[in-house]
C-alpha positions in Angstrom: 56.0 152.8 23.2 53.8 152.4 26.2 50.5 152.5 24.2 49.4 151.0 20.9 46.2 153.1 20.6 46.2 155.0 17.3 49.4 153.3 16.1 49.7 151.3 12.9 51.2 147.8 13.0 52.3 145.6 10.0 52.2 141.9 10.7 53.4 139.0 8.5 52.2 135.5 9.1 48.9 137.0 10.2 46.7 134.2 8.9 47.1 132.0 12.0 49.1 131.4 15.2 51.0 134.2 16.8 50.4 136.5 13.9 46.7 136.2 14.3 46.9 136.6 18.1 49.0 139.7 17.8 46.5 141.2 15.4 43.6 140.6 17.7 45.5 141.8 20.8 46.6 145.0 19.1 43.1 145.7 17.6 41.6 145.5 21.1 44.0 148.2 22.1 43.0 150.5 19.2 45.9 149.8 16.9 45.3 149.9 13.2 46.6 146.9 11.2 48.2 145.9 7.9 48.1 142.1 7.8 50.0 139.9 5.3 50.2 136.1 4.7 50.3 133.7 1.7 47.2 132.0 3.1 44.3 134.2 1.7 41.6 132.1 3.5 43.4 132.4 6.8 43.8 136.2 6.4 40.0 136.5 5.8 39.4 134.5 8.9 41.7 136.7 10.9 39.9 139.8 9.6 36.5 138.3 10.5 37.6 137.6 14.0 38.9 141.2 14.4 35.5 142.6 13.2 33.5 140.4 15.5 35.6 140.6 18.7 36.9 144.1 18.6 34.9 147.1 19.7 37.6 149.7 18.8 37.1 151.3 15.4 40.3 150.3 13.8 41.3 150.2 10.1 42.5 146.8 8.9 44.0 146.1 5.5 45.2 142.7 4.2 47.7 141.6 1.6 48.4 138.1 0.2 52.1 138.1 0.2 55.3 135.9 0.0 57.8 137.4 2.4 60.7 135.9 0.5 59.8 138.2 -2.5 61.9 141.3 -1.9 60.0 143.6 -4.3 56.7 142.4 -3.1 57.7 143.3 0.5 58.9 146.7 -0.5 55.7 147.3 -2.5 53.6 146.3 0.5 55.5 148.6 2.9 54.8 151.5 0.5 51.2 150.5 0.2 50.8 150.3 4.0 51.9 153.9 4.4 49.7 155.0 1.5 46.7 153.3 3.1 47.3 154.1 6.7 49.4 157.3 6.6 52.2 155.8 8.7 53.6 152.6 10.2 54.9 152.4 13.8 55.3 148.6 14.4 56.5 145.8 12.2 56.2 142.2 13.3 58.3 140.0 11.0 56.6 136.9 12.2 56.1 134.6 9.2 58.0 131.3 9.5 58.3 127.6 8.5 60.1 124.5 9.7 62.2 121.9 8.0 63.5 118.6 9.4 66.4 116.9 7.5 70.0 115.8 7.9 72.7 118.1 6.7 73.9 115.4 4.3 70.5 114.6 2.9 68.8 118.0 2.8 67.8 119.2 -0.7 69.1 122.6 -1.8 65.6 123.6 -2.9 64.3 123.0 0.7 67.2 125.0 2.2 66.4 127.9 -0.2 62.8 127.7 0.8 63.3 128.0 4.5 66.1 130.6 4.2 63.9 132.7 1.9 61.0 132.8 4.4 62.6 132.6 7.8 65.7 134.8 7.2 65.2 136.8 4.0 61.6 137.5 5.0 62.9 139.2 8.2 65.5 141.1 6.3 63.0 142.2 3.6 60.5 143.3 6.2 63.1 145.2 8.2 64.7 147.1 5.3 61.4 147.8 3.6 59.8 149.4 6.6 62.7 150.9 8.5 62.6 154.3 6.6 58.9 154.6 7.3 59.4 153.7 11.0 62.0 156.4 11.2 59.7 158.9 9.5 57.0 158.1 12.1 59.4 159.2 14.9 58.3 156.4 17.1 58.8 152.9 15.7 59.6 149.3 16.7 60.7 146.2 14.8 59.9 142.8 16.3 61.6 139.9 14.6 60.7 136.3 15.4 63.6 134.0 16.0 63.1 130.8 18.1 64.4 129.0 21.1 66.4 127.2 18.4 68.1 130.5 17.6 69.7 130.0 21.0 70.0 126.2 21.2 70.7 123.8 18.3 69.4 120.3 17.7 70.2 117.5 15.2 67.9 117.2 12.2 67.0 120.9 12.2 70.1 122.4 10.7 68.2 124.6 8.2 65.8 125.8 10.8 68.6 126.4 13.4 70.6 128.3 10.8 67.8 130.7 9.9 66.8 131.4 13.5 70.4 131.9 14.6 70.7 134.3 11.7 67.6 136.2 12.7 69.0 136.6 16.2 72.3 138.0 15.0 70.7 140.3 12.5 68.3 141.7 15.0 70.8 142.2 17.8 73.1 144.1 15.4 70.1 146.1 14.2 69.2 147.0 17.8 72.7 148.2 18.5 72.7 150.4 15.4 69.4 151.9 16.3 70.6 152.6 19.8 73.6 154.5 18.4 71.5 156.4 15.9 68.9 157.6 18.5 66.3 157.8 15.7 63.2 156.9 17.7 63.1 153.3 16.4 64.0 150.2 18.4 64.1 146.4 17.8 63.3 143.3 19.8 64.2 139.7 19.0 61.5 137.1 20.0 62.5 133.5 21.0 59.4 131.4 21.4 59.5 127.8 22.8 56.8 125.4 21.8 53.8 127.6 20.7 50.5 126.1 19.6 50.4 127.3 16.0 50.1 125.7 12.5 53.9 125.5 11.9 53.9 121.8 12.4 51.3 121.3 9.6 53.2 123.5 7.2 56.6 122.0 8.0 58.6 119.8 5.7 60.0 116.5 7.0 62.6 114.8 4.8 62.4 111.0 4.3 66.0 110.8 5.6 64.8 111.4 9.1 62.8 108.2 9.2 64.8 105.5 11.0 67.4 108.1 12.1 65.7 110.4 14.5 62.0 109.6 14.0 59.8 106.5 13.5 57.6 108.0 10.9 56.5 111.4 9.6 53.0 111.0 11.1 54.5 110.0 14.5 57.0 112.9 14.4 54.3 115.5 13.7 52.2 114.1 16.6 55.2 114.2 18.9 56.1 117.7 17.8 52.6 118.9 18.6 53.0 117.6 22.2 55.9 120.1 22.7 53.6 123.0 22.1 52.9 124.0 25.7 52.1 127.7 25.3 49.1 129.1 23.4 49.5 131.8 20.8 47.4 134.3 22.8 49.7 134.1 25.7 52.7 134.4 23.4 51.2 137.6 21.9 50.7 139.0 25.4 54.4 138.4 26.3 55.6 139.9 23.1 53.6 143.1 23.5 54.8 143.4 27.1 58.4 143.2 25.7 57.7 146.0 23.2 56.3 148.2 26.0 59.4 147.6 28.1 61.7 148.0 25.0 63.2 144.6 25.8 66.1 143.4 23.6 65.2 139.7 23.9 61.8 138.1 24.6 61.7 134.5 25.7 58.3 132.8 25.6 57.4 129.7 27.6 59.2 127.8 30.4 60.8 125.6 27.8 62.5 128.6 26.3 63.8 129.8 29.6 65.1 126.3 30.4 66.9 125.8 27.1 68.3 129.4 27.2 69.7 128.7 30.7 71.2 125.4 29.6 72.9 127.0 26.6 74.3 129.8 28.8 75.6 127.4 31.5 76.9 124.8 29.0 77.6 126.7 25.8 79.4 123.8 24.2 78.7 120.8 26.5 74.9 121.0 26.0 75.5 119.4 22.6 76.6 116.2 24.2 73.5 116.2 26.3 71.4 116.6 23.2 73.2 113.7 21.4 72.6 111.5 24.5 68.9 112.4 24.6 68.5 111.9 20.9 70.0 108.4 21.1 67.5 107.4 23.8 64.5 108.7 21.8 65.7 107.6 18.3 64.2 104.4 16.7 65.9 101.3 17.9 67.2 98.9 15.3 65.1 95.8 15.1 66.7 92.5 16.3 66.9 90.2 13.2 64.7 87.1 13.3 66.4 84.0 12.0 64.4 81.2 10.5 65.3 77.6 11.4 64.1 74.3 10.2 65.0 72.6 13.5 62.1 70.7 15.1 61.2 71.9 18.6 62.6 69.7 21.3 60.3 68.2 23.9 
């Protein structure tokens, strides 16, 4: 797929971040859009930006949607085809983050992140795949993370979902290659991208004093790791689609951590533990009261 002009793309997580940037970039190339997100206000803002910044006459539809809802995703896929006549590209981009220890994480939080980060990708893939095959020229783009290549403590739920997306997408790509059906798949591994994921993330209280000083400080430190803007990320992703790349890395941090995991597939964990110890809150030295008078 060398050109997006006249194609139809469905994008989840389109209310902000990479989803919004992908929508704007595709619209500028004449691609029609079906946009979805739980955030209705953000969706309207994305739509307004497309209308004011795009000269191409493209059709844009929006849908307030929870990607963890299987039936809602299948209904949306059918609606996209009914409204646009076809679908050529699906960007399963919606995602959230969760920080907690394995021992302390609540099952409800695990179900929340798995429902969005993993099942959302599965639902989007299975709901749209028959329509992509019918188009004769389709592409599925699933967003994993650099933490689908490289694990870290306190992010077991996030790591698990992103590793799962990677494995799911790589298996999907192999099946599509064997079927020669005109549809392909790409797995995206962003590093730190300046999006709203930090604001929507959940940080469990068990992290305070273990790996972070406070939730507020952790969010501020997390934001500092976002070194690539969403527009640049969208550009790299679309280049990957044009080249039919199996894996897309975004940001120099993603390339570094990918290399580290390749060179030290098991030993990198010890390096992470060492670094985490250095950055973790230090126990305070107890202050003992004394009634002794100061000596002169």
